Every structure is written in structure tokens, then in C-alpha cells.
C-alpha positions as CSV (number, residue, x, y, z in Angstrom):
1,M,29.0,17.3,-26.1
2,P,29.2,21.1,-25.8
3,S,29.7,23.1,-29.0
4,L,30.8,26.7,-29.4
5,R,30.1,26.6,-33.2
6,S,27.7,29.1,-34.6
7,W,24.4,28.0,-36.0
8,G,22.9,28.6,-39.4
9,E,23.5,32.0,-40.8
10,L,25.5,33.4,-37.9
11,G,28.7,32.9,-39.6
12,P,31.9,30.9,-38.8
13,S,32.8,29.7,-35.4
14,N,34.7,32.2,-33.3
15,F,35.9,29.6,-30.8
16,E,37.4,26.3,-30.8
17,T,35.3,23.7,-29.0
18,P,37.0,22.5,-25.9
19,R,37.9,18.9,-25.9
20,L,36.2,16.7,-23.3
21,L,37.9,13.7,-22.0
22,L,35.6,10.9,-20.8
23,L,36.8,7.8,-19.0
24,G,34.2,5.3,-17.9
25,G,33.6,1.7,-17.0
26,A,30.7,-0.4,-15.9
27,E,30.0,-3.9,-14.7
28,D,26.7,-5.8,-14.2
29,V,26.8,-8.8,-11.8
30,D,24.0,-11.2,-11.1
31,V,23.9,-12.1,-7.4
32,P,21.5,-14.9,-7.0
33,E,19.2,-15.1,-10.0
34,E,16.7,-12.5,-8.7
35,H,19.2,-9.7,-8.0
36,R,21.5,-7.7,-10.3
37,V,24.2,-5.3,-9.1
38,S,25.3,-2.6,-11.5
39,V,28.4,-0.5,-11.0
40,N,29.1,2.5,-13.3
41,L,32.1,4.8,-12.8
42,N,32.7,7.8,-15.1
43,Q,35.1,10.8,-15.1
44,L,34.6,13.8,-17.4
45,W,36.9,16.7,-17.6
46,F,38.0,19.4,-20.1
47,E,41.4,19.0,-21.7
48,D,41.9,22.7,-21.9
49,T,39.7,25.4,-20.3
50,A,41.2,28.4,-22.1
51,T,38.4,28.3,-24.7
52,L,35.8,28.2,-22.0
53,E,37.4,31.1,-20.2
54,T,37.3,33.2,-23.3
55,A,33.8,32.2,-24.3
56,R,32.3,32.9,-20.9
57,N,34.6,35.9,-20.2
58,Q,35.7,34.3,-17.0
59,R,39.2,33.7,-15.9
60,E,40.6,30.9,-13.9
61,I,38.0,28.2,-14.6
62,D,40.6,25.6,-13.9
63,D,41.1,27.1,-10.4
64,E,37.3,27.2,-9.8
65,I,37.0,23.5,-10.8
66,A,39.8,22.6,-8.5
67,R,38.2,24.5,-5.7
68,L,34.9,22.8,-6.2
69,R,36.6,19.4,-6.3
70,A,38.5,20.1,-3.1
71,G,35.4,21.4,-1.4
72,D,35.3,24.9,0.1
73,P,35.4,24.2,3.8
74,T,33.1,27.1,4.7
75,T,30.5,26.3,2.1
76,S,30.6,22.6,2.3
77,G,30.5,22.6,6.2
78,T,27.4,24.8,6.1
79,L,25.8,22.6,3.5
80,R,26.7,19.4,5.4
81,T,25.1,20.9,8.6
82,A,22.0,21.8,6.6
83,V,21.8,18.4,5.0
84,T,22.2,16.7,8.4
85,A,19.5,18.8,9.9
86,A,17.2,18.1,7.0
87,E,17.8,14.4,7.3
88,A,17.0,14.5,11.0
89,R,13.7,16.4,10.3
90,R,12.9,13.9,7.5
91,N,13.6,10.9,9.9
92,A,11.4,12.5,12.6
93,A,8.6,13.1,10.1
94,E,8.9,9.6,8.8
95,Q,8.7,8.1,12.3
96,G,5.7,10.3,13.0
97,L,4.0,9.2,9.8
98,V,4.7,5.5,10.6
99,A,3.2,6.0,14.1
100,V,0.1,7.7,12.7
101,V,-0.4,4.9,10.1
102,Q,0.2,2.2,12.7
103,S,-2.4,3.7,15.1
104,E,-4.9,4.0,12.2
105,L,-4.3,0.4,11.2
106,N,-4.7,-0.7,14.8
107,A,-8.0,1.2,15.1
108,R,-9.3,-0.2,11.9
109,A,-8.3,-3.7,12.9
110,T,-10.0,-3.3,16.3
111,E,-13.2,-2.1,14.5
112,M,-13.1,-5.1,12.2
113,V,-12.6,-7.6,15.0
114,A,-15.6,-6.1,16.9
115,E,-17.7,-6.2,13.7
116,L,-16.7,-9.9,13.2
117,K,-17.7,-10.7,16.8
118,R,-21.1,-9.0,16.3
119,D,-21.5,-10.9,13.0
120,A,-20.6,-14.2,14.7
121,E,-23.1,-13.5,17.5
122,A,-25.8,-12.7,15.0
123,A,-25.1,-15.9,13.1
124,E,-25.2,-17.9,16.3
125,F,-28.5,-16.2,17.3
126,G,-29.9,-17.0,13.8
127,S,-28.9,-20.6,14.0
128,A,-30.4,-20.9,17.5
129,S,-33.6,-19.3,16.2
130,V,-33.8,-21.7,13.3
131,A,-33.3,-24.6,15.6
132,F,-35.9,-23.3,18.1
133,F,-38.6,-22.8,15.4
134,K,-37.8,-26.2,13.8
135,A,-38.2,-27.9,17.2
136,M,-41.5,-26.0,17.8
137,D,-42.7,-27.0,14.3
138,A,-41.8,-30.6,15.0
139,Q,-43.5,-30.5,18.4
140,Q,-46.7,-29.1,16.8
141,R,-46.6,-31.8,14.1
142,S,-46.1,-34.6,16.6
143,A,-48.8,-33.2,18.9
144,G,-51.2,-32.8,15.9
145,S,-50.5,-36.3,14.6
146,A,-50.9,-37.8,18.1
147,S,-54.2,-36.0,18.6
148,T,-55.4,-37.0,15.1
149,G,-54.3,-40.6,15.8
150,N,-56.2,-40.8,19.1
151,A,-59.3,-39.2,17.6
152,T,-59.5,-41.5,14.7
153,G,-58.3,-44.5,16.6
154,N,-61.2,-44.7,19.0
155,G,-63.8,-43.6,16.4
156,A,-65.2,-40.8,18.6
157,S,-64.3,-37.9,16.3
158,T,-66.6,-36.8,13.6
159,G,-65.8,-33.1,13.5
160,G,-63.5,-33.1,10.5
161,A,-60.5,-30.7,10.3
162,A,-61.1,-29.1,13.7
163,A,-60.7,-32.4,15.6
164,G,-56.8,-32.3,15.6
165,T,-56.5,-28.7,16.7
166,T,-57.3,-28.9,20.4
167,G,-55.8,-32.3,21.1
168,M,-59.2,-33.4,22.5
169,P,-61.6,-35.7,20.6
170,R,-64.7,-33.8,19.5
171,T,-68.1,-35.4,19.9
172,Q,-71.3,-34.4,18.3
173,P,-74.2,-33.5,20.6
């Protein structure tokens, strides 16, 4: 609350503190469990502005307050026009920002999809390579065991470890 009393050693108060009248009310309402609506209305005014007029050396504070409440048509019209223009600029800037962010997100998503496709192709190639080399290894093992089985089965090979490498039985001269 405003006070026109002097402080400390400045002596007695020269003015009477204007009385403020405050009227207020509030209500909180829970609209489904996850939402709360709060309404708060207040009105504050001076009971008598004579003390303020004397303290500030201004006359007709009541008239000025009344003019501000009524709204000066020239000032308020200019301000409303300025606010409307500022809101239009803000909305345009907001839409521009949303468009830039959207295009950036689309570009990043396109890059990520392309990278995922490359990774999937690399994984398929890796799986195919593994399958190819496993098949080659199995074929070499089966060819090697068939060659060793033929060589030892007819008793013609005496060459040791080199007998199974060519697939032909080795004979000693």
C-alpha cells in the first residue's frame, strides 16, 4: 500500500495517506481432473485523490483517471492500430519460422531415410557375402572330403597331406 509518511529522522508526516479501496474475488474450478480454471477479478481505486494531488503537485488526478478509464480515442486508436500491425508482423514471422522448421525437418527426414536405405543395402550385401563364403567353404570341404575318401578308399594314395588338395589320387613313381 502506498505511504506518504516520512522515514526515520525526516520528521512527522506532512500528508495523509490516501485510502485505497480494494474489491476482489477469485474462484478455482477443476474441469476434468487434469485441468484447473482460475478466475480472479480485482478492482483498486483511491477513496480520495486530494492527498495525491497535493503530494504530486498535480491537479485533477480524478479527471485523469477517468480519462484513462474511458480511453482517449486518439491515443487508444493509434495504439490499437500499432498493436494490430505488430500482431500481423508477429503472425507472419511465426508462419515463416514454422515453414523454415518444417522444411528443415523434412530435409533431415529425407537424409535419414536415405541413410537407412544405404544401411539396409549394406546389411543385405553383408548377409549375402556371408552366405556366399559359407557356401564356398562348404563346397571346398565336401570336395576335399570326397577327394580324400576316393584316395584312401582305393588304396592308391600314399602322398600324405597333399593327396586331398588336387582332387586326384597321387601315386608314387
